[in-house]
Backbone as XML, in Angstrom:
<?xml version="1.0"?>
<chain id="A" units="angstrom">
  <residue number="1" name="UNK">
    <atom name="N" x="-19.392" y="-0.409" z="-8.965"/>
    <atom name="CA" x="-18.457" y="0.218" z="-9.452"/>
    <atom name="C" x="-18.625" y="1.436" z="-10.178"/>
  </residue>
  <residue number="2" name="UNK">
    <atom name="N" x="-18.007" y="2.372" z="-10.073"/>
    <atom name="CA" x="-18.310" y="3.836" z="-10.150"/>
    <atom name="C" x="-17.659" y="3.911" z="-11.724"/>
  </residue>
  <residue number="3" name="UNK">
    <atom name="N" x="-18.418" y="4.150" z="-12.712"/>
    <atom name="CA" x="-17.921" y="4.403" z="-14.063"/>
    <atom name="C" x="-17.342" y="5.674" z="-14.505"/>
  </residue>
  <residue number="4" name="UNK">
    <atom name="N" x="-16.376" y="6.094" z="-15.203"/>
    <atom name="CA" x="-16.000" y="7.415" z="-15.609"/>
    <atom name="C" x="-15.975" y="7.417" z="-17.246"/>
  </residue>
  <residue number="5" name="UNK">
    <atom name="N" x="-15.416" y="8.415" z="-17.464"/>
    <atom name="CA" x="-15.282" y="8.497" z="-19.009"/>
    <atom name="C" x="-14.451" y="7.648" z="-19.835"/>
  </residue>
  <residue number="6" name="UNK">
    <atom name="N" x="-13.285" y="7.348" z="-18.782"/>
    <atom name="CA" x="-12.511" y="6.151" z="-19.379"/>
    <atom name="C" x="-13.193" y="4.904" z="-19.493"/>
  </residue>
  <residue number="7" name="UNK">
    <atom name="N" x="-14.200" y="4.681" z="-18.499"/>
    <atom name="CA" x="-14.905" y="3.396" z="-18.300"/>
    <atom name="C" x="-14.699" y="2.578" z="-17.112"/>
  </residue>
  <residue number="8" name="UNK">
    <atom name="N" x="-13.659" y="3.046" z="-16.307"/>
    <atom name="CA" x="-13.135" y="2.325" z="-15.159"/>
    <atom name="C" x="-12.969" y="3.457" z="-13.879"/>
  </residue>
  <residue number="9" name="UNK">
    <atom name="N" x="-13.067" y="2.493" z="-13.015"/>
    <atom name="CA" x="-12.929" y="3.469" z="-11.679"/>
    <atom name="C" x="-11.299" y="3.521" z="-11.517"/>
  </residue>
  <residue number="10" name="UNK">
    <atom name="N" x="-11.259" y="5.107" z="-10.900"/>
    <atom name="CA" x="-9.787" y="5.268" z="-10.676"/>
    <atom name="C" x="-9.138" y="4.531" z="-9.330"/>
  </residue>
  <residue number="11" name="UNK">
    <atom name="N" x="-7.807" y="4.072" z="-9.575"/>
    <atom name="CA" x="-7.040" y="3.262" z="-8.378"/>
    <atom name="C" x="-7.179" y="4.140" z="-7.181"/>
  </residue>
  <residue number="12" name="UNK">
    <atom name="N" x="-6.920" y="5.313" z="-7.123"/>
    <atom name="CA" x="-7.182" y="5.959" z="-5.912"/>
    <atom name="C" x="-8.513" y="6.096" z="-5.330"/>
  </residue>
  <residue number="13" name="UNK">
    <atom name="N" x="-9.385" y="6.148" z="-6.082"/>
    <atom name="CA" x="-10.996" y="5.941" z="-5.612"/>
    <atom name="C" x="-11.303" y="4.316" z="-5.121"/>
  </residue>
  <residue number="14" name="UNK">
    <atom name="N" x="-10.879" y="3.417" z="-5.693"/>
    <atom name="CA" x="-10.892" y="2.072" z="-5.325"/>
    <atom name="C" x="-10.221" y="1.944" z="-3.720"/>
  </residue>
  <residue number="15" name="UNK">
    <atom name="N" x="-8.973" y="2.424" z="-3.676"/>
    <atom name="CA" x="-8.309" y="2.343" z="-2.506"/>
    <atom name="C" x="-8.962" y="2.966" z="-1.387"/>
  </residue>
  <residue number="16" name="UNK">
    <atom name="N" x="-9.755" y="4.123" z="-1.580"/>
    <atom name="CA" x="-10.516" y="4.997" z="-0.766"/>
    <atom name="C" x="-11.469" y="4.293" z="-0.379"/>
  </residue>
  <residue number="17" name="UNK">
    <atom name="N" x="-12.354" y="3.624" z="-1.141"/>
    <atom name="CA" x="-13.709" y="2.653" z="-1.045"/>
    <atom name="C" x="-12.936" y="1.568" z="-0.028"/>
  </residue>
  <residue number="18" name="UNK">
    <atom name="N" x="-11.936" y="0.947" z="-0.285"/>
    <atom name="CA" x="-11.412" y="-0.131" z="0.373"/>
    <atom name="C" x="-11.076" y="0.410" z="1.870"/>
  </residue>
  <residue number="19" name="UNK">
    <atom name="N" x="-10.658" y="1.307" z="2.076"/>
    <atom name="CA" x="-10.269" y="1.737" z="3.397"/>
    <atom name="C" x="-11.480" y="2.336" z="4.204"/>
  </residue>
  <residue number="20" name="UNK">
    <atom name="N" x="-12.253" y="2.809" z="3.462"/>
    <atom name="CA" x="-13.440" y="3.420" z="4.171"/>
    <atom name="C" x="-14.520" y="2.396" z="4.466"/>
  </residue>
  <residue number="21" name="UNK">
    <atom name="N" x="-14.338" y="1.004" z="3.771"/>
    <atom name="CA" x="-15.445" y="0.085" z="4.115"/>
    <atom name="C" x="-15.332" y="-0.470" z="5.661"/>
  </residue>
  <residue number="22" name="UNK">
    <atom name="N" x="-16.573" y="-0.777" z="6.234"/>
    <atom name="CA" x="-16.567" y="-1.386" z="7.475"/>
    <atom name="C" x="-15.476" y="-2.541" z="7.821"/>
  </residue>
  <residue number="23" name="UNK">
    <atom name="N" x="-14.839" y="-2.541" z="8.857"/>
    <atom name="CA" x="-13.825" y="-3.574" z="9.252"/>
    <atom name="C" x="-14.327" y="-4.702" z="9.722"/>
  </residue>
  <residue number="24" name="UNK">
    <atom name="N" x="-14.672" y="-5.738" z="9.076"/>
    <atom name="CA" x="-15.183" y="-6.933" z="9.508"/>
    <atom name="C" x="-14.156" y="-7.974" z="9.755"/>
  </residue>
  <residue number="25" name="UNK">
    <atom name="N" x="-13.838" y="-8.412" z="10.907"/>
    <atom name="CA" x="-12.938" y="-9.476" z="11.231"/>
    <atom name="C" x="-13.315" y="-10.880" z="11.607"/>
  </residue>
  <residue number="26" name="UNK">
    <atom name="N" x="-14.842" y="-10.997" z="11.336"/>
    <atom name="CA" x="-15.179" y="-12.369" z="11.624"/>
    <atom name="C" x="-14.686" y="-13.127" z="10.320"/>
  </residue>
  <residue number="27" name="UNK">
    <atom name="N" x="-14.393" y="-14.392" z="10.657"/>
    <atom name="CA" x="-14.068" y="-15.324" z="9.599"/>
    <atom name="C" x="-14.944" y="-15.512" z="8.460"/>
  </residue>
  <residue number="28" name="UNK">
    <atom name="N" x="-16.419" y="-15.395" z="8.753"/>
    <atom name="CA" x="-17.602" y="-15.707" z="7.991"/>
    <atom name="C" x="-17.426" y="-17.104" z="7.428"/>
  </residue>
  <residue number="29" name="UNK">
    <atom name="N" x="-17.654" y="-17.200" z="5.896"/>
    <atom name="CA" x="-17.642" y="-18.638" z="5.348"/>
    <atom name="C" x="-16.338" y="-18.935" z="4.563"/>
  </residue>
  <residue number="30" name="UNK">
    <atom name="N" x="-15.396" y="-18.059" z="4.692"/>
    <atom name="CA" x="-14.032" y="-18.082" z="4.071"/>
    <atom name="C" x="-13.375" y="-19.101" z="4.673"/>
  </residue>
  <residue number="31" name="UNK">
    <atom name="N" x="-12.206" y="-19.919" z="4.120"/>
    <atom name="CA" x="-11.298" y="-20.822" z="4.823"/>
    <atom name="C" x="-10.435" y="-19.940" z="5.494"/>
  </residue>
  <residue number="32" name="UNK">
    <atom name="N" x="-9.874" y="-20.354" z="6.640"/>
    <atom name="CA" x="-9.112" y="-19.728" z="7.590"/>
    <atom name="C" x="-7.530" y="-19.393" z="6.814"/>
  </residue>
  <residue number="33" name="UNK">
    <atom name="N" x="-7.020" y="-18.384" z="7.164"/>
    <atom name="CA" x="-5.649" y="-17.979" z="6.456"/>
    <atom name="C" x="-4.640" y="-18.708" z="7.492"/>
  </residue>
  <residue number="34" name="UNK">
    <atom name="N" x="-5.238" y="-19.590" z="8.570"/>
    <atom name="CA" x="-4.045" y="-20.087" z="9.420"/>
    <atom name="C" x="-3.125" y="-20.987" z="8.753"/>
  </residue>
  <residue number="35" name="UNK">
    <atom name="N" x="-3.767" y="-21.775" z="7.695"/>
    <atom name="CA" x="-2.901" y="-22.784" z="6.887"/>
    <atom name="C" x="-1.911" y="-22.041" z="6.153"/>
  </residue>
  <residue number="36" name="UNK">
    <atom name="N" x="-1.967" y="-20.936" z="5.494"/>
    <atom name="CA" x="-0.891" y="-20.138" z="4.683"/>
    <atom name="C" x="-0.005" y="-19.697" z="5.702"/>
  </residue>
  <residue number="37" name="UNK">
    <atom name="N" x="-0.462" y="-19.138" z="6.722"/>
    <atom name="CA" x="0.753" y="-18.759" z="7.916"/>
    <atom name="C" x="1.505" y="-19.707" z="8.322"/>
  </residue>
  <residue number="38" name="UNK">
    <atom name="N" x="1.009" y="-20.730" z="8.698"/>
    <atom name="CA" x="1.734" y="-22.095" z="8.983"/>
    <atom name="C" x="2.668" y="-22.500" z="8.026"/>
  </residue>
  <residue number="39" name="UNK">
    <atom name="N" x="2.183" y="-22.543" z="6.719"/>
    <atom name="CA" x="3.029" y="-22.918" z="5.614"/>
    <atom name="C" x="4.102" y="-21.956" z="5.588"/>
  </residue>
  <residue number="40" name="UNK">
    <atom name="N" x="3.894" y="-20.653" z="5.683"/>
    <atom name="CA" x="4.808" y="-19.600" z="5.687"/>
    <atom name="C" x="5.861" y="-19.909" z="6.628"/>
  </residue>
  <residue number="41" name="UNK">
    <atom name="N" x="5.609" y="-19.916" z="7.918"/>
    <atom name="CA" x="6.416" y="-20.037" z="8.998"/>
    <atom name="C" x="7.189" y="-21.363" z="8.860"/>
  </residue>
  <residue number="42" name="UNK">
    <atom name="N" x="6.781" y="-22.618" z="8.289"/>
    <atom name="CA" x="7.356" y="-23.736" z="8.128"/>
    <atom name="C" x="8.328" y="-23.631" z="7.011"/>
  </residue>
  <residue number="43" name="UNK">
    <atom name="N" x="8.320" y="-22.835" z="5.797"/>
    <atom name="CA" x="8.879" y="-22.515" z="4.705"/>
    <atom name="C" x="10.131" y="-21.752" z="5.388"/>
  </residue>
  <residue number="44" name="UNK">
    <atom name="N" x="9.925" y="-20.792" z="6.114"/>
    <atom name="CA" x="11.031" y="-19.890" z="6.763"/>
    <atom name="C" x="12.032" y="-20.806" z="7.444"/>
  </residue>
  <residue number="45" name="UNK">
    <atom name="N" x="11.361" y="-21.618" z="8.406"/>
    <atom name="CA" x="12.145" y="-22.314" z="9.264"/>
    <atom name="C" x="12.985" y="-23.409" z="8.385"/>
  </residue>
  <residue number="46" name="UNK">
    <atom name="N" x="12.389" y="-23.828" z="7.683"/>
    <atom name="CA" x="12.899" y="-25.074" z="6.947"/>
    <atom name="C" x="14.202" y="-24.363" z="6.008"/>
  </residue>
  <residue number="47" name="UNK">
    <atom name="N" x="13.812" y="-23.103" z="5.285"/>
    <atom name="CA" x="14.980" y="-22.484" z="4.548"/>
    <atom name="C" x="16.281" y="-22.529" z="5.495"/>
  </residue>
  <residue number="48" name="UNK">
    <atom name="N" x="15.890" y="-21.627" z="6.559"/>
    <atom name="CA" x="17.048" y="-21.208" z="7.486"/>
    <atom name="C" x="17.853" y="-22.498" z="8.111"/>
  </residue>
  <residue number="49" name="UNK">
    <atom name="N" x="17.086" y="-23.610" z="8.351"/>
    <atom name="CA" x="17.791" y="-24.584" z="8.920"/>
    <atom name="C" x="18.731" y="-25.387" z="7.795"/>
  </residue>
  <residue number="50" name="UNK">
    <atom name="N" x="17.985" y="-25.509" z="6.566"/>
    <atom name="CA" x="18.967" y="-26.130" z="5.371"/>
    <atom name="C" x="20.085" y="-24.928" z="5.168"/>
  </residue>
  <residue number="51" name="UNK">
    <atom name="N" x="19.916" y="-23.621" z="5.367"/>
    <atom name="CA" x="20.943" y="-22.688" z="5.052"/>
    <atom name="C" x="22.187" y="-22.774" z="6.164"/>
  </residue>
  <residue number="52" name="UNK">
    <atom name="N" x="21.721" y="-23.100" z="7.357"/>
    <atom name="CA" x="22.735" y="-23.177" z="8.581"/>
    <atom name="C" x="23.409" y="-24.552" z="8.430"/>
  </residue>
  <residue number="53" name="UNK">
    <atom name="N" x="22.717" y="-25.601" z="8.113"/>
    <atom name="CA" x="23.207" y="-26.937" z="7.955"/>
    <atom name="C" x="24.093" y="-27.035" z="6.925"/>
  </residue>
  <residue number="54" name="UNK">
    <atom name="N" x="23.789" y="-26.656" z="5.550"/>
    <atom name="CA" x="24.528" y="-27.023" z="4.392"/>
    <atom name="C" x="25.519" y="-26.011" z="4.374"/>
  </residue>
  <residue number="55" name="UNK">
    <atom name="N" x="25.317" y="-24.660" z="4.727"/>
    <atom name="CA" x="26.346" y="-23.733" z="4.508"/>
    <atom name="C" x="26.602" y="-23.452" z="2.990"/>
  </residue>
  <residue number="56" name="UNK">
    <atom name="N" x="25.610" y="-23.730" z="2.131"/>
    <atom name="CA" x="25.666" y="-23.473" z="0.662"/>
    <atom name="C" x="24.961" y="-22.117" z="0.381"/>
  </residue>
  <residue number="57" name="UNK">
    <atom name="N" x="23.942" y="-21.624" z="1.220"/>
    <atom name="CA" x="23.292" y="-20.351" z="1.070"/>
    <atom name="C" x="23.128" y="-19.815" z="2.415"/>
  </residue>
  <residue number="58" name="UNK">
    <atom name="N" x="22.990" y="-18.328" z="2.132"/>
    <atom name="CA" x="22.840" y="-17.611" z="3.486"/>
    <atom name="C" x="21.329" y="-17.640" z="4.105"/>
  </residue>
  <residue number="59" name="UNK">
    <atom name="N" x="21.329" y="-17.369" z="5.501"/>
    <atom name="CA" x="20.052" y="-17.384" z="6.000"/>
    <atom name="C" x="19.498" y="-16.164" z="5.576"/>
  </residue>
  <residue number="60" name="UNK">
    <atom name="N" x="17.931" y="-16.083" z="6.031"/>
    <atom name="CA" x="17.326" y="-14.955" z="5.638"/>
    <atom name="C" x="17.768" y="-13.600" z="6.492"/>
  </residue>
  <residue number="61" name="UNK">
    <atom name="N" x="18.275" y="-13.895" z="7.677"/>
    <atom name="CA" x="18.486" y="-12.808" z="8.495"/>
    <atom name="C" x="20.025" y="-12.177" z="7.874"/>
  </residue>
  <residue number="62" name="UNK">
    <atom name="N" x="20.981" y="-13.042" z="7.586"/>
    <atom name="CA" x="22.008" y="-12.693" z="7.015"/>
    <atom name="C" x="21.995" y="-11.820" z="5.663"/>
  </residue>
  <residue number="63" name="UNK">
    <atom name="N" x="20.780" y="-12.360" z="4.878"/>
    <atom name="CA" x="20.630" y="-11.688" z="3.621"/>
    <atom name="C" x="20.117" y="-10.327" z="3.900"/>
  </residue>
  <residue number="64" name="UNK">
    <atom name="N" x="19.279" y="-10.210" z="4.795"/>
    <atom name="CA" x="18.777" y="-9.003" z="5.161"/>
    <atom name="C" x="19.647" y="-7.848" z="5.601"/>
  </residue>
  <residue number="65" name="UNK">
    <atom name="N" x="20.413" y="-8.377" z="6.561"/>
    <atom name="CA" x="21.578" y="-7.570" z="7.172"/>
    <atom name="C" x="22.548" y="-7.334" z="5.874"/>
  </residue>
  <residue number="66" name="UNK">
    <atom name="N" x="22.771" y="-8.079" z="5.097"/>
    <atom name="CA" x="23.717" y="-7.709" z="3.863"/>
    <atom name="C" x="23.056" y="-6.752" z="2.920"/>
  </residue>
  <residue number="67" name="UNK">
    <atom name="N" x="21.784" y="-6.880" z="2.715"/>
    <atom name="CA" x="21.053" y="-6.158" z="1.813"/>
    <atom name="C" x="20.917" y="-4.591" z="2.422"/>
  </residue>
  <residue number="68" name="UNK">
    <atom name="N" x="20.947" y="-4.492" z="3.660"/>
    <atom name="CA" x="20.706" y="-3.305" z="4.242"/>
    <atom name="C" x="22.158" y="-2.282" z="4.757"/>
  </residue>
  <residue number="69" name="UNK">
    <atom name="N" x="23.264" y="-2.983" z="4.336"/>
    <atom name="CA" x="24.430" y="-2.368" z="4.625"/>
    <atom name="C" x="24.745" y="-1.180" z="4.033"/>
  </residue>
  <residue number="70" name="UNK">
    <atom name="N" x="24.281" y="-1.033" z="2.529"/>
    <atom name="CA" x="24.384" y="0.108" z="1.875"/>
    <atom name="C" x="23.357" y="1.076" z="1.940"/>
  </residue>
  <residue number="71" name="UNK">
    <atom name="N" x="23.525" y="2.376" z="2.624"/>
    <atom name="CA" x="22.237" y="3.185" z="2.872"/>
    <atom name="C" x="21.203" y="3.506" z="1.870"/>
  </residue>
  <residue number="72" name="UNK">
    <atom name="N" x="21.694" y="3.702" z="0.523"/>
    <atom name="CA" x="20.721" y="4.042" z="-0.638"/>
    <atom name="C" x="19.749" y="2.902" z="-0.907"/>
  </residue>
  <residue number="73" name="UNK">
    <atom name="N" x="20.491" y="1.781" z="-1.023"/>
    <atom name="CA" x="19.973" y="0.151" z="-1.453"/>
    <atom name="C" x="19.242" y="-0.191" z="-0.300"/>
  </residue>
  <residue number="74" name="UNK">
    <atom name="N" x="19.733" y="-0.048" z="0.890"/>
    <atom name="CA" x="19.273" y="-0.674" z="2.028"/>
    <atom name="C" x="17.859" y="-0.087" z="2.287"/>
  </residue>
  <residue number="75" name="UNK">
    <atom name="N" x="17.651" y="1.175" z="1.937"/>
    <atom name="CA" x="15.986" y="1.701" z="2.195"/>
    <atom name="C" x="14.953" y="0.981" z="1.557"/>
  </residue>
  <residue number="76" name="UNK">
    <atom name="N" x="15.303" y="0.038" z="0.378"/>
    <atom name="CA" x="14.279" y="-0.843" z="-0.081"/>
    <atom name="C" x="13.717" y="-1.908" z="0.661"/>
  </residue>
  <residue number="77" name="UNK">
    <atom name="N" x="14.784" y="-2.746" z="1.123"/>
    <atom name="CA" x="14.290" y="-3.781" z="1.995"/>
    <atom name="C" x="13.567" y="-3.345" z="3.580"/>
  </residue>
  <residue number="78" name="UNK">
    <atom name="N" x="14.026" y="-2.551" z="3.914"/>
    <atom name="CA" x="13.666" y="-1.727" z="5.025"/>
    <atom name="C" x="12.336" y="-1.174" z="4.747"/>
  </residue>
  <residue number="79" name="UNK">
    <atom name="N" x="12.201" y="-0.426" z="3.925"/>
    <atom name="CA" x="10.925" y="0.060" z="3.335"/>
    <atom name="C" x="9.720" y="-1.051" z="3.262"/>
  </residue>
  <residue number="80" name="UNK">
    <atom name="N" x="10.114" y="-2.157" z="2.568"/>
    <atom name="CA" x="9.207" y="-3.211" z="2.335"/>
    <atom name="C" x="8.992" y="-3.919" z="3.676"/>
  </residue>
  <residue number="81" name="UNK">
    <atom name="N" x="9.797" y="-4.043" z="4.680"/>
    <atom name="CA" x="9.572" y="-4.816" z="5.936"/>
    <atom name="C" x="8.673" y="-3.655" z="6.681"/>
  </residue>
  <residue number="82" name="UNK">
    <atom name="N" x="9.039" y="-2.330" z="6.649"/>
    <atom name="CA" x="7.902" y="-1.308" z="7.439"/>
    <atom name="C" x="6.725" y="-1.298" z="6.898"/>
  </residue>
  <residue number="83" name="UNK">
    <atom name="N" x="6.490" y="-1.434" z="5.518"/>
    <atom name="CA" x="5.241" y="-1.483" z="5.072"/>
    <atom name="C" x="4.285" y="-2.672" z="5.225"/>
  </residue>
  <residue number="84" name="UNK">
    <atom name="N" x="4.910" y="-3.697" z="5.380"/>
    <atom name="CA" x="4.324" y="-4.984" z="5.952"/>
    <atom name="C" x="4.122" y="-5.171" z="7.277"/>
  </residue>
  <residue number="85" name="UNK">
    <atom name="N" x="4.821" y="-4.308" z="8.054"/>
    <atom name="CA" x="4.497" y="-4.224" z="9.430"/>
    <atom name="C" x="3.394" y="-3.259" z="9.847"/>
  </residue>
  <residue number="86" name="UNK">
    <atom name="N" x="3.519" y="-2.173" z="8.861"/>
    <atom name="CA" x="2.275" y="-1.328" z="8.912"/>
    <atom name="C" x="1.006" y="-2.121" z="8.583"/>
  </residue>
  <residue number="87" name="UNK">
    <atom name="N" x="0.812" y="-2.755" z="7.462"/>
    <atom name="CA" x="-0.222" y="-3.451" z="6.856"/>
    <atom name="C" x="-0.818" y="-4.338" z="8.076"/>
  </residue>
  <residue number="88" name="UNK">
    <atom name="N" x="0.072" y="-5.203" z="8.424"/>
    <atom name="CA" x="-0.312" y="-6.258" z="9.582"/>
    <atom name="C" x="-0.468" y="-5.823" z="10.829"/>
  </residue>
  <residue number="89" name="UNK">
    <atom name="N" x="0.169" y="-4.675" z="11.543"/>
    <atom name="CA" x="-0.001" y="-4.361" z="13.064"/>
    <atom name="C" x="-0.692" y="-3.119" z="13.106"/>
  </residue>
  <residue number="90" name="UNK">
    <atom name="N" x="-0.556" y="-2.143" z="12.347"/>
    <atom name="CA" x="-0.872" y="-0.697" z="12.667"/>
    <atom name="C" x="-2.139" y="-0.366" z="11.885"/>
  </residue>
  <residue number="91" name="UNK">
    <atom name="N" x="-2.330" y="-0.802" z="10.485"/>
    <atom name="CA" x="-3.435" y="-0.481" z="9.793"/>
    <atom name="C" x="-4.782" y="-0.761" z="10.294"/>
  </residue>
  <residue number="92" name="UNK">
    <atom name="N" x="-5.080" y="-1.857" z="11.000"/>
    <atom name="CA" x="-6.272" y="-2.371" z="11.621"/>
    <atom name="C" x="-6.544" y="-0.927" z="12.642"/>
  </residue>
  <residue number="93" name="UNK">
    <atom name="N" x="-5.576" y="-0.746" z="13.381"/>
    <atom name="CA" x="-5.800" y="0.299" z="14.563"/>
    <atom name="C" x="-6.266" y="1.681" z="14.108"/>
  </residue>
  <residue number="94" name="UNK">
    <atom name="N" x="-5.423" y="1.861" z="12.993"/>
    <atom name="CA" x="-5.811" y="3.277" z="12.381"/>
    <atom name="C" x="-7.312" y="3.192" z="11.592"/>
  </residue>
  <residue number="95" name="UNK">
    <atom name="N" x="-7.520" y="2.343" z="10.995"/>
    <atom name="CA" x="-8.810" y="2.129" z="10.229"/>
    <atom name="C" x="-9.836" y="2.218" z="11.465"/>
  </residue>
  <residue number="96" name="UNK">
    <atom name="N" x="-9.913" y="1.358" z="12.510"/>
    <atom name="CA" x="-10.826" y="1.198" z="13.678"/>
    <atom name="C" x="-11.025" y="2.722" z="14.104"/>
  </residue>
  <residue number="97" name="UNK">
    <atom name="N" x="-9.858" y="3.430" z="14.446"/>
    <atom name="CA" x="-9.842" y="4.650" z="15.059"/>
    <atom name="C" x="-10.627" y="5.681" z="13.917"/>
  </residue>
  <residue number="98" name="UNK">
    <atom name="N" x="-10.304" y="5.574" z="12.720"/>
    <atom name="CA" x="-10.710" y="6.604" z="11.738"/>
    <atom name="C" x="-12.481" y="6.032" z="11.673"/>
  </residue>
  <residue number="99" name="UNK">
    <atom name="N" x="-12.793" y="4.856" z="11.672"/>
    <atom name="CA" x="-14.333" y="4.584" z="11.138"/>
    <atom name="C" x="-15.133" y="4.817" z="12.625"/>
  </residue>
  <residue number="100" name="UNK">
    <atom name="N" x="-14.412" y="4.561" z="13.899"/>
    <atom name="CA" x="-15.324" y="4.858" z="15.059"/>
    <atom name="C" x="-15.591" y="6.197" z="15.339"/>
  </residue>
  <residue number="101" name="UNK">
    <atom name="N" x="-14.627" y="7.006" z="14.819"/>
    <atom name="CA" x="-14.844" y="8.587" z="14.903"/>
    <atom name="C" x="-15.663" y="9.074" z="13.843"/>
  </residue>
  <residue number="102" name="UNK">
    <atom name="N" x="-15.806" y="8.438" z="12.868"/>
    <atom name="CA" x="-16.880" y="8.899" z="11.945"/>
    <atom name="C" x="-16.133" y="9.782" z="10.813"/>
  </residue>
  <residue number="103" name="UNK">
    <atom name="N" x="-15.071" y="9.861" z="10.640"/>
    <atom name="CA" x="-14.337" y="10.582" z="9.863"/>
    <atom name="C" x="-14.594" y="10.182" z="8.440"/>
  </residue>
  <residue number="104" name="UNK">
    <atom name="N" x="-14.447" y="8.975" z="8.083"/>
    <atom name="CA" x="-14.471" y="8.498" z="6.870"/>
    <atom name="C" x="-16.201" y="7.966" z="6.638"/>
  </residue>
</chain>
């Protein structure tokens, strides 16, 4: 950890170090994240099935559609969705490309 007069590393420097670190995709000794992905998928399915059958709450899809109806407020859920998509699908490709070219 790099120390500064304030005694801590800046957030921007931490982010830069994380992005420039080698991209290791092996599981290593860690527990798999598949359990969490499965729980997340089951939770979403269970919520939507309950919403459809009970008609007491709206489905996640309907909620997303409703939240994105107003242009100014709708930017927030769309931005969150795009950020998640970038993180899960595109960031790996970008980091691999940058690291392989030796830019960082």
